[in-house]
C-alpha positions in Angstrom: 2.9 -30.9 -9.0 3.3 -31.5 -5.2 6.2 -29.1 -5.0 4.3 -26.3 -6.6 0.8 -27.0 -5.2 1.5 -24.8 -2.1 1.2 -21.6 -4.2 -2.5 -22.2 -4.4 -3.1 -22.2 -0.7 -5.5 -19.3 0.0 -6.4 -18.9 -3.6 -9.1 -21.6 -3.8 -12.1 -19.3 -3.3 -11.5 -16.8 -6.0 -10.2 -19.5 -8.4 -13.4 -21.4 -7.9 -15.6 -18.4 -8.4 -13.9 -17.0 -11.5 -12.6 -19.9 -13.6 -14.8 -21.6 -16.2 -16.4 -25.1 -16.1 -15.6 -27.5 -18.9 -18.1 -27.3 -21.8 -20.6 -30.2 -22.1 -19.2 -30.9 -25.6 -15.9 -32.0 -24.0 -17.6 -34.8 -22.1 -19.5 -35.8 -25.2 -16.3 -35.9 -27.3 -14.2 -37.9 -24.8 -16.9 -40.5 -24.2 -17.6 -40.8 -27.9 -13.9 -41.2 -28.8 -13.8 -44.6 -26.9 -17.4 -45.6 -27.3 -18.2 -45.3 -23.6 -21.3 -43.1 -23.1 -21.4 -43.9 -19.4 -17.8 -44.5 -18.1 -17.4 -46.6 -15.0 -14.6 -44.4 -13.6 -13.3 -41.0 -14.4 -10.1 -39.9 -12.7 -9.3 -36.1 -12.7 -5.7 -35.2 -12.0 -5.0 -31.9 -10.3 -8.7 -31.6 -9.7 -8.4 -28.3 -7.8 -11.7 -27.0 -6.6 -13.7 -29.6 -8.5 -14.7 -27.6 -11.5 -13.4 -30.3 -13.8 -14.7 -33.2 -11.8 -18.3 -32.4 -10.8 -19.3 -31.9 -14.4 -19.0 -35.7 -14.7 -21.6 -36.3 -12.1 -24.4 -38.3 -13.7 -22.3 -39.1 -16.7 -20.0 -41.6 -15.0 -20.5 -44.4 -12.4 -17.7 -42.9 -10.2 -15.5 -39.8 -10.3 -12.3 -39.5 -8.3 -10.4 -36.2 -8.1 -6.8 -36.3 -7.2 -5.5 -33.0 -5.7 -2.4 -32.4 -3.5 -3.4 -29.0 -2.2 -5.5 -29.2 0.9 -7.2 -25.8 0.4 -8.3 -26.7 -3.1 -9.3 -30.2 -2.1 -11.4 -29.0 0.8 -13.1 -26.4 -1.3 -14.0 -29.2 -3.8 -15.4 -31.3 -1.0 -17.6 -28.5 0.3 -18.8 -27.7 -3.2 -19.9 -31.2 -4.0 -21.7 -31.7 -0.7 -24.9 -30.4 -2.1 -24.6 -31.9 -5.5 -27.3 -34.4 -6.5 -24.5 -36.7 -7.7 -22.4 -36.3 -4.6 -22.4 -40.0 -3.7 -20.5 -40.8 -6.9 -17.9 -38.1 -6.6 -14.9 -38.1 -4.2 -11.7 -36.2 -3.7 -8.4 -37.8 -2.6 -5.1 -36.4 -1.6 -2.4 -37.5 -4.0 -0.3 -36.4 -7.0 -0.4 -37.0 -10.7 2.7 -39.3 -10.3 1.3 -41.2 -7.3 -2.5 -41.5 -7.4 -2.7 -44.5 -5.2 -5.3 -46.1 -7.5 -5.2 -49.7 -8.8 -3.9 -50.7 -12.2 -6.3 -50.4 -15.2 -9.1 -49.0 -13.1 -10.1 -45.9 -15.2 -11.9 -45.5 -18.4 -10.9 -41.8 -18.8 -8.2 -39.8 -17.0 -8.5 -36.0 -17.4 -6.1 -33.2 -16.5 -7.7 -29.7 -16.8 -5.5 -26.6 -16.9 -2.9 -28.4 -14.9 -0.7 -30.7 -17.0 1.9 -27.9 -17.3 2.5 -28.2 -13.5 3.3 -32.0 -13.8 6.5 -33.7 -14.7 5.4 -35.4 -17.9 7.4 -38.6 -17.9 6.3 -39.8 -14.5 2.8 -38.4 -14.9 2.2 -40.2 -18.2 3.5 -43.4 -16.8 1.0 -43.2 -14.0 -1.8 -42.3 -16.4 -0.9 -45.4 -18.5 -0.8 -47.6 -15.4 -4.3 -46.6 -14.1 -6.0 -46.5 -17.6 -7.7 -49.7 -18.8 -6.7 -50.9 -22.3 -8.6 -48.7 -24.7 -9.0 -46.0 -22.1 -8.4 -42.3 -22.8 -6.3 -39.5 -21.4 -7.2 -35.9 -22.0 -5.0 -33.0 -21.0 -7.0 -29.9 -21.8 -6.4 -26.2 -21.4 -8.4 -23.0 -22.1 -6.9 -19.9 -23.4 -7.0 -17.2 -20.8 -8.3 -14.6 -20.6 -11.4 -15.4 -22.7 -12.2 -13.2 -25.7 -14.6 -10.5 -24.7 -13.5 -7.1 -26.2 -10.3 -6.2 -28.0 -9.7 -3.4 -25.5 -9.6 -5.8 -22.5 -7.6 -8.3 -24.5 -5.0 -5.6 -25.3 -4.6 -4.5 -21.7 -4.4 -8.1 -20.5 -1.6 -8.7 -23.0 0.2 -5.6 -21.8 -0.2 -6.7 -18.2 1.4 -10.2 -18.8 4.3 -8.6 -20.8 4.9 -6.1 -18.0 4.8 -8.9 -15.4 7.4 -11.0 -17.3 9.6 -7.9 -17.8 9.6 -7.0 -14.0 10.4 -10.6 -13.1 13.4 -10.5 -15.5 14.6 -7.0 -14.5 14.6 -7.9 -10.8 16.1 -11.3 -11.1 13.0 -13.0 -9.8 13.2 -16.0 -12.2 10.4 -18.4 -11.2 11.4 -21.3 -9.0 8.4 -23.2 -10.2 8.7 -26.0 -12.6 6.4 -25.4 -15.6 6.3 -27.4 -18.8 5.1 -25.5 -21.9 1.5 -26.3 -22.9 2.4 -26.4 -26.6 4.6 -29.4 -25.9 1.9 -31.5 -24.2 1.1 -33.5 -27.3 4.8 -34.0 -28.0 5.3 -35.5 -24.6 2.3 -37.8 -25.0 3.5 -39.0 -28.4 7.1 -39.5 -27.2 5.9 -41.5 -24.1 5.0 -44.6 -26.1 2.0 -45.2 -23.9 -0.7 -44.4 -26.4 -1.8 -46.2 -29.6 -3.4 -42.9 -30.8 -2.7 -39.2 -30.0 -4.4 -36.2 -31.4 -5.7 -32.7 -30.6 -9.2 -31.2 -30.8 -10.3 -27.6 -30.4 -13.6 -26.7 -28.6 -15.3 -23.5 -27.8 -17.6 -22.5 -24.9 -19.6 -19.5 -23.9 -20.1 -18.4 -20.3 -21.3 -15.0 -18.9 -19.4 -12.8 -16.6 -19.3 -9.2 -15.2 -16.4 -6.9 -14.2 -16.1 -8.4 -10.7 -15.6 -11.9 -12.1 -13.1 -10.7 -14.7 -11.0 -9.0 -12.1 -11.1 -12.0 -9.9 -10.2 -14.3 -12.8 -7.1 -12.2 -13.7 -5.9 -12.3 -10.1 -6.3 -16.1 -9.9 -3.0 -17.2 -11.3 0.1 -18.8 -9.8 2.4 -15.8 -10.5 0.2 -13.4 -8.7 0.4 -15.7 -5.7 4.2 -15.9 -5.9 5.2 -12.4 -6.8 3.7 -9.5 -4.9 3.9 -6.6 -7.4 1.6 -3.6 -6.9 -1.4 -3.1 -9.2 0.2 0.1 -10.5 3.5 -1.6 -11.3 2.0 -4.2 -13.6 -0.9 -2.2 -14.9 -3.6 -4.1 -13.0 -5.3 -0.9 -11.9 -5.8 0.1 -15.6 -7.1 -3.3 -16.5 -9.5 -3.3 -13.5 -10.9 0.1 -14.5 -11.3 -1.0 -18.1 -13.2 -4.1 -16.9 -15.6 -1.8 -15.0 -15.9 0.5 -18.1 -16.7 -2.3 -20.6 -18.4 -4.9 -18.5 -19.9 -3.0 -15.5 -22.2 -5.2 -13.4 -24.2 -6.8 -16.2 -22.9 -10.2 -17.3 -22.1 -10.5 -21.0 -20.8 -13.5 -23.0 -17.3 -14.6 -22.6 -15.9 -16.8 -25.4 -13.5 -19.5 -24.2 -11.3 -21.6 -26.5 -10.1 -25.1 -25.4 -7.2 -27.1 -26.6 -7.7 -30.8 -25.9 -4.8 -33.2 -26.2 -6.0 -36.8 -26.4 -4.2 -40.1 -26.0 -5.9 -43.5 -26.3 -4.1 -46.4 -24.5 
């Protein structure tokens, strides 16, 4: 992840404002799975701006976010400064393969919307090293964009297809290393580090308006790496549709989460 983390520099603010926070049901599920209602230590790999870390405040004794990108990490530190649980939450520079944490220290290790950026073999070895026996690893992702209206979904699909087509036509094959999300569970099972592996599906509802939708659709790694015009990829049409269907009044956004679980 360290090699690709630089693409997020300068993107922390809109990422933080537009992306969703993990649903409370996720925390309840993970703690129930291992019978630890109040874990002593949660480690969040690729913690970004802290959306996936601060939710554990008050639910765990300590929370440590590991994030290689300075811009993301500093945003997380600013965000947590006013949190009532700030004393128990910290952010450290590091990678998923080299956390710098001691052996067997964590009850739960999470990786939110980030495992696809991490080389799985080395990452899972590090996860297994820092997890206590009986501890749990959860790599979870949400489907993006959220389900709102079929018209927006259709335009978003067309935008992604156009983006991929332009990259191929112009020979701009990504230099980023990305591991398919649908292989996460396979990698976990093949690693041999877990006595149990499985997958759970969760759903969450947040509210958002047109401005947040547009911000969210811009907050992706490929937009940072390839500078296509809005007209080339159809972003101008998507943005107009967002204003037409969402306007300035927040409406429900339906998020779907895929949670891959491994118990050491």
